[in-house]
Backbone as a ProteinNet text record, in pm:
[ID]
protein_1_A
[PRIMARY]
XXXXXXXXXXXXXXXXXXXXXXXXXXXXXXXXXXXXXXXXXXXXXXXXXXXXXXXXXXXXXXXXXXXXXXXXXXXXXXXXXXXXXXXXXXXXXXXXXXXXXXXXXXXXXXXXXXXXXXXXXXXXXXXXXXXXXXXXXXXXXXXXXXXXXXXXXXXXXXXXXXXXXXXXXXXXXXXXXXXXXXXXXXXXXXXXXXXXXXXXXXXXXXXXXXXXXXXXXXXXXXXXXXXXXXXXXXXXXXXXXXXXXXXXXXXXXXXXXXXXXXXXXXXXXXXXXXXXXXX
[TERTIARY]
82.5	0	86.9	195.8	284.8	343.4	391.1	452.8	353.8	229	126.8	108.7	96.3	72.8	194.6	314.8	434.9	445.6	419.7	423.1	317.4	197.8	91.8	136.8	196	239.5	348.1	443.2	551.9	496.8	408.5	350.8	271.3	193.4	117.2	210.4	317.1	411.1	474.5	507.4	571.8	472.8	355.5	260.5	202.2	180.7	123.7	219.4	346.1	444.4	504.9	432.1	474.7	447.4	530.5	500.5	392.2	382.9	280.5	142.2	48.5	-86.1	-155.7	-123.5	-181.3	-129.6	-0.5	57.2	-5.3	-22.7	-83.7	-229.6	-300.6	-440.2	-450.2	-359	-358	-332	-236.1	-205.3	-322.7	-390.2	-504.7	-619.6	-645.5	-752.1	-720.4	-594.5	-554.2	-575.2	-544	-566.8	-714.7	-799.8	-944.4	-990.9	-940.8	-979.8	-929.6	-811.6	-759.2	-848.7	-897.3	-988.1	-1120.8	-1167.1	-1289.6	-1268.9	-1152.9	-1122	-1123.4	-1066	-1065.3	-1208.1	-1286.8	-1425.1	-1506.2	-1486.7	-1559.9	-1523.2	-1393.6	-1349.6	-1415.2	-1427.1	-1492	-1642	-1702.4	-1845.7	-1876.7	-1794.1	-1815.6	-1813.1	-1726.7	-1715.5	-1845.2	-1932.4	-2062.5	-2156.4	-2130.6	-2224.7	-2168.8	-2036.1	-1979.9	-1960.1	-2009.7	-2000.8	-1879.5	-1789.2	-1668.3	-1701.6	-1783.5	-1821.1	-1917.5	-2005.1	-2103	-2037.4	-1914.3	-1846.2	-1787.4	-1788.2	-1735.3	-1828.5	-1775.4	-1861	-1937	-2057.6	-2140.1	-2084.3	-2005.7	-1947.7	-1804.8	-1764.4	-1630.5	-1618.8	-1493.4	-1470.3	-1524.6	-1555.3	-1614.1	-1526.2	-1394.7	-1303.4	-1315.9	-1339.4	-1355.4	-1492.5	-1594.2	-1729.9	-1751.9	-1671.6	-1689.4	-1599.9	-1514.3	-1424.5	-1500.3	-1608.9	-1684.2	-1736	-1779.9	-1826.1	-1712.8	-1594.4	-1479.2	-1440.7	-1440.4	-1405.7	-1507.8	-1635.4	-1738.5	-1728.3	-1690.5	-1668.5	-1552.3	-1446.9	-1333.7	-1374.7	-1463.1	-1512.5	-1591.1	-1669.6	-1743	-1651.8	-1549	-1452.2	-1377.8	-1338	-1268.1	-1354.7	-1484.7	-1576.1	-1586.9	-1599.1	-1605.1	-1474.1	-1362.5	-1232.3	-1216.5	-1269.2	-1262.4	-1339.9	-1456.9	-1535.6	-1458.9	-1394.7	-1314.5	-1199.6	-1136.1	-1023.3	-1067.2	-1189.4	-1240.4	-1251.2	-1297.6	-1301.7	-1159.5	-1067.7	-929	-861.8	-903.4	-849.2	-878.7	-1001.6	-1040.5	-956.9	-937.9	-861.5	-714.4	-657.1	-517.3	-498	-599.4	-589.5	-589.9	-632.1	-638.7	-525.1	-454.9	-356.6	-217.2	-152.1	-17.7	86.1	191.4	301.7	430.8	507.5	633.9	755.3	735.2	848.7	920	1053.3	1126.7	1117	1125.4	1119.5	1258.8	1327.9	1464.1	1465.6	1581.8	1596	1587.6	1654.1	1660.8	1551.2	1527.4	1430.6	1486.7	1395.2	1434.1	1374	1392.4	1336.6	1184.2	1125.7	981	908	979.9	913.8	995.4	924.7	992.2	1040.4	1156.7	1213	1156.1	1207.6	1155.2	1167.2	1281.6	1302.2	1201.6	1186	1092.6	948.6	913.9	776.6	747.5	840.2	819.4	806.2	894.6	889	756.1	713.6	588.4	470.5	457.5	340.2	347.2	465	476.9	440.1	495.3	465.1	317.6	265	124.4	30.5	54.4	-31	-23.9	96.7	111.6	41.4	49.2	-17.6	-168.7	-219.7	-363.7	-412.7	-322.5	-355.7	-342.4	-238.3	-207.3	-313.6	-367.4	-460.4	-588.2	-660.7	-779	-743.1	-628	-587.5	-561.7	-499.2	-474.6	-604	-701.2	-831.6	-898.1	-888.6	-951.3	-887.8	-754.6	-685.1	-725.5	-739.5	-773.5	-914.6	-1001.1	-1136.9	-1141.7	-1052.7	-1054.7	-1022.6	-1092	-1066.4	-927.2	-860.2	-724.5	-715.4	-822.3	-819.8	-875.7	-900.7	-952.6	-845.4	-880.9	-779	-705.8	-769.8	-706.6	-619.1	-628.1	-558.9	-406.1	-342.2	-195.3	-144	-210.4	-164.4	-180.2	-296.1	-318.5	-221.2	-197.5	-107.9	35	80.5	216	232.6	130.6	136	138.8	55.6	50.8	187.3	250.2	380.1	487.8	493	597.1	578.7	454.2	431.1	468.4	440.3	477.3	628	702.2	847.9	901.8	835.3	874.1	856.7	745.9	723	831.8	866.2	970.4	1101.8	1138.2	1262.9	1256.3	1142.1	1127.9	1130.2	1067.4	1067.5	1208.8	1283.4	1422.3	1504.4	1485.2	1556.7	1514.6	1385.4	1337.3	1395.6	1404.3	1461.9	1609.3	1681.5	1822.3	1834.1	1743	1745.5	1720.3	1628.5	1597.5	1716.9	1806.6	1928.4	2020	2015	2097.6	2028.6	1895.2	1817.7	1699.2	1718.4	1614.4	1482	1375.2	1241.1	1227.9	1139.3	1116.8	1072.1	1101.2	1060.8	911	850.1	709.1	691.9	575.1	546.1	557.3	607.1	629.4	499.3	389.2	263.9	179.3	232.3	158	158.9	43.4	29.7	105	153.3	228.3	152.3	22.2	-55.9	-60.8	-76.6	-78	56.5	165	297.6	311.4	265.2	274.5	188.8	68.1	-20.4	39	98.5	158.8	275	359.9	472.4	424.8	321.7	268.3	209.3	139	80	187.7	292.4	400	474.3	494.9	557.7	470.4	339	246.8	250.9	256.8	260.3	388.5	500.7	625.9	621.8	560.4	545.7	462.5	358.3	272.7	350.5	421.1	493.3	601.5	661.5	761.5	696.7	595.5	535.9	458.1	382.3	302.3	389.6	492.3	571.6	652.8	707.2	787.2	702.2	586.7	499.8	443.1	422.5	375.7	477.3	604.9	711.5	720	719.1	729.9	610.3	491.7	372	385.5	436.2	448.9	548.2	666.8	772.1	748.8	697.6	669.9	551.5	465.9	353	392	519.8	568.9	541.6	502.6	473	595.8	610	727.1	721.5	837.5	846.9	981.8	977.5	1099.5	1102.6	1221.2	1242.3	1351.5	1312.6	1406.4	1490.6	1421.6	1487.3	1556.1	1556	1620.6	1512.6	1522.6	1420.5	1443	1343	1349	1300.8	1217.3	1159.6	1266.3	1375.5	1481.3	1556.9	1542	1617.1	1535.1	1411.6	1324.3	1263.8	1252.5	1186.7	1040.3	946.9	804.5	774.7	693.9	659.1	516.3	423.5	281.8	250.2	316	288.8	336.3	457.7	508	425.9	382.1	297.8	166.5	109.7	-15.7	3.6	117	145.9	163.3	235.8	254.5	121.7	33.5	-97.7	-182.3	-176.1	-252.7	-204.7	-73.6	-19	-54.4	-36.1	-54.7	-201.5	-288.8	-429.7	-522.3	-479	-567.9	-509.1	-391.8	-335.2	-294.9	-214	-165.9	-277.5	-376.1	-487	-561.2	-583.1	-651.5	-570.7	-439.5	-353.2	-352.3	-353.2	-353.7	-474.8	-594.2	-715.6	-715.1	-670	-666.6	-564.8	-444.5	-338.1	-371.2	-423.7	-458.7	-573.6	-672.1	-783.1	-731.9	-638.9	-582.6	-501.7	-422.6	-338.1	-422.1	-518.5	-603.8	-694.4	-738.7	-820.7	-745.9	-620	-539.1	-516.1	-486	-464.6	-591.3	-706	-833.5	-863.6	-844.8	-872.1	-778.8	-647.5	-552	-583.9	-622.9	-639.2	-772.9	-881.2	-1013.6	-1073.1	-1048.1	-1106.9	-1018.8	-888.4	-798.2	-738.7	-762.2	-715.5	-565	-493.8	-347.6	-309	-324.4	-316.2	-175.4	-76	61.3	104.9	33	74.7	75.1	-31.4	-40.2	63.7	111.4	211.9	350.1	364.4	492	519.3	412	428	354.3	287.7	208.9	210.8	231.8	237.2	97.3
-119.8	0	126.2	123.8	240	271.6	166.4	185.9	244.4	199.5	249.4	400.3	447.8	590.8	674	622.9	696.8	704.6	592.5	591.8	686.5	685.3	776.5	921.5	958.6	1096.5	1136.7	1046.9	1076.5	1093.8	1004.2	1012.9	1142	1179.3	1304	1424	1426.2	1538.2	1549.6	1436.4	1438	1478.7	1415.3	1441.7	1582.7	1635.6	1769.7	1877.9	1844.2	1942.4	1908.5	1828.1	1795.7	1912.4	1926.7	2024.7	1971.6	1839.7	1777.3	1798.4	1847.9	1870.9	1739.3	1632.8	1502.1	1453	1471.9	1430.7	1504.6	1637.2	1715.3	1675.7	1647	1605.2	1471.4	1379.6	1249.8	1268.7	1355.4	1380.3	1441.9	1537.9	1603.5	1506	1423.7	1323.7	1221.4	1180.7	1085.6	1144.8	1273.5	1340.4	1341.2	1365.8	1364.2	1226.3	1122.5	985.7	948	997.5	970.6	1034.6	1155.4	1220.8	1145.4	1095.1	1014.5	888.8	827.8	707.9	738.1	851.1	889.6	912.3	986.6	1014.3	885.7	794.6	667.9	583.3	581	503.3	552.8	684.9	742.1	712.6	722.8	694.4	551.1	456.9	316.6	296.7	373.3	359.3	395.4	470.5	503.3	383.9	285.5	175.3	38.9	29.3	-102.2	-123.6	-30.9	-46.1	17.8	76.1	136.9	253.8	345.6	460.8	420.5	326.6	283.7	215.1	164.2	92.5	184.5	315.8	409.8	407.9	383.1	376.5	507.4	494.9	614.6	698.8	636	710.5	756.4	749.2	794.3	944.7	992.7	1136	1210.6	1337.8	1419.1	1419.9	1428.4	1431.4	1308.8	1191.5	1068.3	1062	1114.8	1106.6	1199.3	1305.9	1397.6	1360.9	1260.2	1223.2	1177.9	1100.3	1067.3	1191.1	1291.5	1416.1	1484.2	1489.1	1553	1477.7	1344.3	1264.6	1282.6	1286.1	1306.1	1445.5	1544.9	1678.7	1676.3	1603.6	1590.8	1518.8	1418.7	1348.6	1443.4	1532.7	1630.4	1725.5	1775	1865.3	1792.8	1667	1588.4	1569.1	1547.9	1529.1	1656.8	1770.9	1898.1	1925.3	1895.3	1915.2	1823.8	1701.6	1609.3	1663.9	1722.1	1782.4	1897.3	1980.2	2090.1	2035.8	1928.2	1872.4	1807.8	1758.8	1707.1	1820	1937	2054.5	2095.7	2091.9	2130.8	2033.2	1907.3	1809.1	1852	1894	1942.7	2064.8	2156.5	2278	2245.5	2154.6	2117.7	2049	1974.3	1906.7	2001.2	2124.3	2223.3	2325.8	2333.7	2441.2	2394.5	2469.5	2437.8	2505.4	2434.5	2488.1	2460.7	2563.9	2548.2	2590.9	2666.6	2714.9	2597.2	2593.7	2486.3	2501.9	2391.6	2393.2	2363.7	2465	2442.4	2359.2	2306.2	2225.2	2312.1	2426.2	2515.2	2621.7	2683.9	2793.7	2918.2	2999.1	3127.3	3238.9	3362.2	3475.6	3479.1	3413.2	3422	3288.3	3176.7	3046.6	2944.1	2845.2	2732.7	2636.8	2576.2	2481.1	2341.1	2249.5	2112.4	2043.5	2057.8	1990.2	2039.3	2170.8	2227.4	2187.4	2184.7	2148	2002.8	1915.2	1774.4	1754.9	1819.6	1806.3	1859.7	1975	2036.9	1942.5	1885.1	1803.4	1666.2	1608.7	1479	1494	1595.6	1618.8	1652.6	1739.5	1778.4	1660.5	1575.8	1458.8	1364.7	1340.3	1248.9	1301.7	1432	1488.6	1479.6	1503.9	1494.1	1349.6	1253.7	1113.9	1083.8	1138	1107	1155.5	1274.5	1332.2	1248.8	1219.4	1133.9	992.6	941.5	807.8	803.9	910.5	915.5	917.5	995.4	997.2	860.6	796.6	665.3	561.7	562.3	467	486.7	612.6	639.2	594.7	577.7	531.2	379.6	309.2	163.4	109.8	6.9	-57.6	-120.5	-128.6	-185.9	-326.2	-404.9	-542.1	-554	-441.3	-445.7	-504.5	-601.7	-669.1	-577.3	-467.6	-378.3	-272.4	-257.6	-147.2	-154.1	-270.8	-272.8	-227.1	-268.7	-230.1	-80.1	-25.4	118.8	199	152.9	225	223.3	106.7	97	187.9	191.2	279.4	425.6	460.1	597.6	639.2	550.9	583.2	599.1	507.5	513.6	634.3	665.5	784.4	911.4	913.5	1029.3	1049.2	940.6	950	988.6	943	982.5	1132.6	1187.6	1332	1407.7	1359.6	1425.5	1430.5	1320.2	1314.7	1409.3	1410.3	1496.3	1644.3	1678.7	1819.3	1864.1	1777.6	1811.2	1832.9	1745.3	1759.8	1888	1919	2040.1	2165.5	2167.4	2283.3	2300	2189.2	2196.1	2246.2	2201.9	2246.8	2397	2448.1	2591.1	2675.8	2618.4	2690.5	2704.7	2604.4	2608	2679.3	2673.2	2734	2807.8	2934.4	3008.8	3016.9	3029.8	3040.8	3170.3	3174.4	3297.9	3413.3	3533.9	3651.8	3674.1	3733.4	3770.2	3885.2	3890.7	3999.3	4134.7	4233.8	4366.1	4436.7	4399.7	4470.2	4409	4308	4247.5	4341.1	4362	4451.8	4398.2	4488.7	4444.8	4343.2	4364.4	4270.7	4133.6	4131.4	4004.5	3934	4010.4	3951	3883.3	3954.1	3897.9	3772.6	3776.7	3660.5	3542.7	3571.4	3465.2	3400.4	3483.2	3429.4	3347.9	3398.3	3325.9	3191.1	3189.6	3064.9	2964.3	3011.1	2919.2	2866	2951.4	2903.6	2798.8	2822.3	2726.1	2593.4	2599.5	2477	2398.4	2468.3	2398.6	2341.7	2416.2	2363.9	2237.1	2233.6	2113.9	1997.7	2025.3	1918.5	1856.6	1935.9	1883.4	1830.7	1902.5	1868.6	1739	1712.1	1589.2	1464.4	1445.2	1322.8	1316.8	1431	1430.1	1392.9	1457.5	1424.5	1283.6	1237.1	1099.8	998.9	1023.3	934.3	935.8	1055.8	1067	1003.8	1021.8	959.9	808.2	752.7	606.9	551	609	552.4	583.3	702.6	734.3	654.5	608.8	526.7	379.9	350.1	214.4	122.5	178.2	96.4	82.9	-29.3	-48.7	38.8	86.5	166.1	138.3	82.7	53.1	132.6	182.9	257.3	186.4	116.8	41.5	-53.9	-120	-218.8	-162.2	-30	34.8	69	10.2	29.6	160.8	249.2	373.9	353.7	253.2	230.5	198.8	133.2	95.4	215.7	330.9	450.6	548.2	509.9	595.3	514.6	580.3	518.8	560.9	464.7	502.1	603.4	701.8	806.9	850.2	816.2	841.7	991.1	1071.9	1215.7	1279.2	1242.8	1295.7	1242.9	1117.6	1061.1	1137	1175.3	1251.5	1388.7	1452.6	1583.6	1571.5	1467.2	1445.7	1416.2	1343.7	1310.6	1436.8	1528.2	1653.6	1733.1	1739.3	1811.9	1742.6	1611	1534.9	1522.6	1507.3	1477.3	1598.2	1705.5	1820.5	1950.6	1989.1	2119.9	2123.9	2028	2029.7	2012	1923.8	1918.6	2050.4	2120.5	2249.5	2349.7	2353.5	2443.6	2401.7	2271.4	2219.2	2269.5	2254.2	2295.5	2445.7	2523.5	2668.5	2709.5	2650.3	2688.2	2645.6	2524.5	2477.6	2560.6	2593.5	2677.5	2814.6	2871.6	3002.4	2992.9	2887.2	2869.5	2852.1	2761	2736.9	2856.9	2923.4	3042.5	3152.4	3172.8	3275.5	3242.5	3114	3072.5	3095.7	3060.4	3075.1	3222	3308	3451.5	3510.7	3479.1	3534.9	3489	3361.9	3306.4	3344.3	3332.3	3349	3488.6	3547.9	3679.6	3792.8	3787	3893.1	3868	3745.8	3709.1	3720.8	3691.1	3687.1	3544.6	3514.4	3376.9	3319	3404.7	3355.5	3309.7	3351.8	3316.2	3165.6	3099.5	2955.6	2881.4	2943.7	2880.4	2879.7	2948.9	2942.3	2801.2	2722.9	2588.5	2482.8	2522	2427.9	2470.9	2375.7	2410	2419.4
0	0	0	78.8	85.4	-51.4	-119.3	-249.7	-350.2	-343.6	-437.4	-422.1	-298.5	-277.4	-317.4	-292.6	-331.5	-483.6	-550.9	-697.5	-753.6	-693.4	-737.2	-725.4	-611.9	-589.6	-688.8	-714.1	-808.1	-949.7	-989.3	-1124	-1142.4	-1041.5	-1051.5	-1064.9	-983.5	-989.4	-1127.7	-1187.4	-1319.2	-1428	-1428.5	-1536.7	-1530.2	-1409.4	-1398	-1448.5	-1461.8	-1506.1	-1642.2	-1719.7	-1855	-1949.8	-2049.3	-2154.8	-2247.9	-2258.5	-2342.5	-2281.7	-2362	-2311	-2277.4	-2350.5	-2320.2	-2185.5	-2160.6	-2033	-1916.2	-1931.3	-1823.9	-1803.1	-1912.2	-1900.9	-1827.9	-1859.4	-1791.1	-1641.9	-1608.1	-1467.8	-1394.4	-1457.8	-1394.2	-1376	-1477.9	-1467.7	-1359.4	-1349.2	-1245.1	-1106.1	-1091.9	-963.7	-929.3	-1028.9	-1005.7	-962.1	-1027.8	-993	-853.3	-816.1	-681.8	-575.3	-601.8	-508	-498.8	-610.7	-609.8	-525.7	-538.5	-460.6	-311.3	-270.5	-129.4	-80.2	-159.1	-120.1	-110.4	-205.1	-205.7	-83.5	-48.5	67.6	196.2	208	326.3	324.2	206.4	194.1	236.8	195.5	230.5	381.8	450.5	596.4	668.1	601.8	660.4	661.9	575.2	558.9	598.7	616.8	649.8	799.4	880.3	1024.7	1088.9	1008.4	1063.8	1155.2	1106.2	1187.4	1298.5	1270.3	1370.8	1489.3	1470.5	1577.5	1683.2	1658.1	1757.4	1879.1	1998.5	2118.1	2141.1	2188.5	2213.1	2327.2	2415.3	2526.3	2497.1	2370.4	2333.2	2351.9	2357.9	2372.1	2250.7	2271	2165.3	2040.7	2060.6	1946.1	1858.3	1920.2	1843.1	1776.5	1843.4	1788.9	1668.8	1659.1	1545.3	1426.3	1443.8	1333.9	1208.5	1220.8	1099	1026.7	1103.3	1040.9	966.2	1028.2	964.3	837.2	844.3	727.8	615.6	652.1	550	487.8	568.6	513.7	414.7	448.3	356.2	228.8	242.1	123.2	33.3	93.8	15.7	-57.7	12.2	-51.1	-163.3	-137.6	-239.4	-363.3	-343.9	-457.1	-540.5	-473.1	-544.9	-618.3	-551.8	-615.7	-737.1	-728.9	-842.1	-961.8	-935.7	-1044.4	-1109.3	-1024.9	-1079	-1164.5	-1118.8	-1193.5	-1324.6	-1328.9	-1455.9	-1558.3	-1512.5	-1600.7	-1638.2	-1538.8	-1564.6	-1661.4	-1659.4	-1754.1	-1897.6	-1919.8	-2052.9	-2091.5	-1997.6	-2026.2	-2054.8	-1977.4	-1998.8	-2133.4	-2176	-2304.7	-2423	-2401.6	-2509.1	-2502.1	-2389	-2369.6	-2411.2	-2497.9	-2545.6	-2455.5	-2422.6	-2343.2	-2418.4	-2441.9	-2515.6	-2434.3	-2326.2	-2248.2	-2180.1	-2184.5	-2115.8	-1964.3	-1894.5	-1748.1	-1694.1	-1639.7	-1590.6	-1462.9	-1432.6	-1311.4	-1186.2	-1188.8	-1073	-1078.5	-963	-956.2	-1024.5	-1078.1	-1135.9	-1050	-1093.7	-1018.8	-1025.1	-1124.5	-1143.8	-1130.6	-1145.1	-1143.4	-1064.7	-1012	-949.4	-1057.7	-1033.7	-1127.7	-1109.3	-1186.9	-1189.3	-1052.8	-987	-857.9	-754.6	-743.4	-645.6	-677	-803.5	-841.2	-807.2	-840.3	-808.9	-658	-581.9	-436.1	-381.8	-434.3	-389.3	-408	-526.3	-556.1	-491.1	-481.5	-413	-266.2	-200.6	-59.2	-41.1	-127.3	-116.3	-129.6	-230.3	-250.4	-130.8	-79.7	33	158.2	182.8	300.1	285.7	165.4	143.2	157.5	144.1	170.9	319.5	381.6	521	618.6	596.8	694.5	708.8	600.5	618.5	661.9	618.1	660.3	810.1	862.8	1006.8	1086.2	1040.5	1106.8	1100.4	984.5	966.8	1058.6	1068	1155	1300.6	1341.7	1481.8	1516.5	1416.4	1439.3	1455	1382.4	1385.1	1524.5	1564.4	1693.7	1691.9	1808.5	1812.8	1754	1763.1	1711.7	1569.9	1502.8	1366.4	1274.4	1190	1107.4	1010.2	968.1	870.4	936	1068.5	1134.9	1121.3	1142.1	1131.3	994.8	886.8	752.9	730.7	770.2	753.5	839.9	962.1	1052.2	999.5	950.5	896.4	774.4	688.5	570.9	613.1	709.9	760.1	815.3	890.1	949.6	842.9	747	644.8	552.6	519.1	436.1	511.9	641.4	721.9	726.5	743	744.9	607.1	502.2	366.3	347	397	389.3	464.8	584.2	663.6	586.6	523.2	445.7	326.1	256.7	138.8	176	286.9	330	365.3	433.3	466.8	339.6	241.3	114	41.8	47.5	-19.9	44.9	175.6	244	209.6	199.3	159.7	15.5	-70.4	-210	-220.5	-138.1	-141.9	-97.7	-19.1	16.3	-105.1	-195.3	-314.9	-430.7	-430.5	-537.9	-476.1	-437.1	-363.9	-439.6	-361.9	-419.8	-499	-597.1	-674.2	-584.5	-627.7	-552.8	-566	-462.6	-472.7	-571.7	-631.8	-725.3	-655.5	-726.9	-668.9	-632.9	-700.2	-676.7	-564.6	-495.2	-384.8	-264.4	-204.4	-91.2	31.2	119.9	238.9	325.1	344.5	424.8	359.1	226.2	155.1	166.5	164.7	180.2	316.4	420.3	555.8	569.4	512.2	518.9	441.6	326.7	246.9	321.5	383.3	459.4	578.6	647.5	763.4	721.2	608.5	559.7	522.2	456	417.2	538.8	638.7	761.9	830.1	830.2	890.4	815.2	682.6	602.8	628.8	639.6	671.1	812.5	905.5	1040.3	1042.6	960.7	951	890.7	780.2	710.7	798.1	885	977.9	1105.8	1153.7	1282.8	1282.2	1177.2	1170.3	1186.6	1103	1117.1	1246.3	1291	1413.5	1534.7	1547.9	1661.9	1648.6	1525.2	1506.2	1554	1522.2	1568.4	1720.8	1779	1924.7	1994	1938.3	1995.8	1996.3	1887.7	1876.9	1977.4	1981.4	2066.7	2214.5	2246.5	2386.8	2440.9	2350.1	2391.9	2404.9	2375.7	2391.8	2275.2	2160.5	2043.4	1954.8	1885.8	1799.4	1675.5	1631.7	1509.8	1445.8	1325.5	1252.4	1122.4	1090.7	966.1	888.8	782.2	700.4	785.9	877.1	961.5	1084.6	1100	1214.9	1316.3	1435.3	1537.8	1612.1	1605.2	1681.2	1824	1845.7	1977.9	2081.3	2039.7	2133.2	2186.9	2123.6	2161.4	2243.2	2276.9	2356.9	2471.1	2585.6	2700.7	2701.6	2710.8	2713.9	2823.9	2790.8	2886.1	2855.5	2942.6	2916.1	2908.8	2991.2	2988.5	2858.4	2815.5	2689.2	2571.8	2580.7	2474.7	2464.1	2578.1	2577.1	2514	2545.3	2485.3	2334.3	2291.6	2148.1	2079.8	2148.4	2091.8	2072.7	2168.9	2156.8	2036	2017.9	1903.5	1772.3	1768.2	1644.1	1603.7	1703.1	1674.4	1680.5	1747	1763.6	1708.4	1759.2	1722.5	1575.7	1532.6	1394.6	1291.3	1314.5	1217.5	1204.7	1318	1312.1	1229.9	1252.8	1175.2	1028.7	1005.1	868.1	790.7	848.2	777.7	751.1	847.6	829.1	723.4	730.9	637.6	494.5	478.5	344.4	287.2	370	323.7	280.3	359.6	323.4	195.4	181.3	63.5	-62.8	-58.1	-174.5	-202.6	-95.3	-113.6	-185.4	-147.3	-212.5	-359.8	-387.2	-526.5	-609	-552	-622.5	-652.3	-552.3	-570.9	-676.1	-664.8	-761	-903.5	-917.8	-1052.7	-1116	-1038.6	-1098	-1076.2	-958.4	-930.6	-982.9	-951.4	-993.5	-1132.1	-1184.4	-1318.2	-1333	-1224.4	-1231.8	-1271.5	-1398.5	-1447.2	-1440.2	-1436.8	-1434.9	-1295.7	-1190.5	-1055.5	-1034.7	-1080.4	-1059	-1142.7	-1250.4	-1335.5	-1271.7	-1159.8	-1087.4	-1037.8	-1011.3	-956	-1037.8	-1144.7	-1224.3	-1370.1	-1461	-1603.8	-1661.8
[MASK]
+++++++++++++++++++++++++++++++++++++++++++++++++++++++++++++++++++++++++++++++++++++++++++++++++++++++++++++++++++++++++++++++++++++++++++++++++++++++++++++++++++++++++++++++++++++++++++++++++++++++++++++++++++++++++++++++++++++++++++++++++++++++++++++++++++++++++++++++++++++++

């Protein structure tokens, strides 16, 4: 399962940044189908007893998780419809400009774009998967596989984010447009800092939660659990960050990020802004 999601993310990153209009259309359509798959998986959980198995006396945070997941399924469905329209548009749009490896003053290069989309796709998979795993009973037969996939994808994101930050030191990000208002600049910087905090915070707190809770965690055969002493208080703190604080920041930051992109592209008609990270 882990390999499938990583391959999916890599393929999407490559196809979405192809100069070929057919390649970009295939990538956009694949993204739409992936969102449909996520929405369908959540929908099925409403009828197969997964959500119904949550105890009625469970904590409020656990009882609202089905609502949060269903809301994500709704957003994913709407996004899939938008991507179906975008597939048609990509199939008609010609792109001839070469895509350099490094970032320029106005656009992100190939390395940054691939990293952006691979990390983005994996996080959009990880968040609903994490909620789904937390709903499953400890003895549920599917829980170990989902949990192992969630952990490995999280560690993959951590590694990719570290590599991306090192790359940005060698190839700085493009400059912001000169006509952007000071308040918009501050909001953009705050949103990007929040997104980086999420990308680093989710996997780090997930690792600490696992090992401090006394659960085994291996990374490519290297046991991290042997290097940590179980600590229930620290595990509880990590759980609050991983399960409550970071998801709240995630939803706010992603909404702000996508909202800004939508306003710039459709309302202000700054069509070149989105091309900084997407062909």
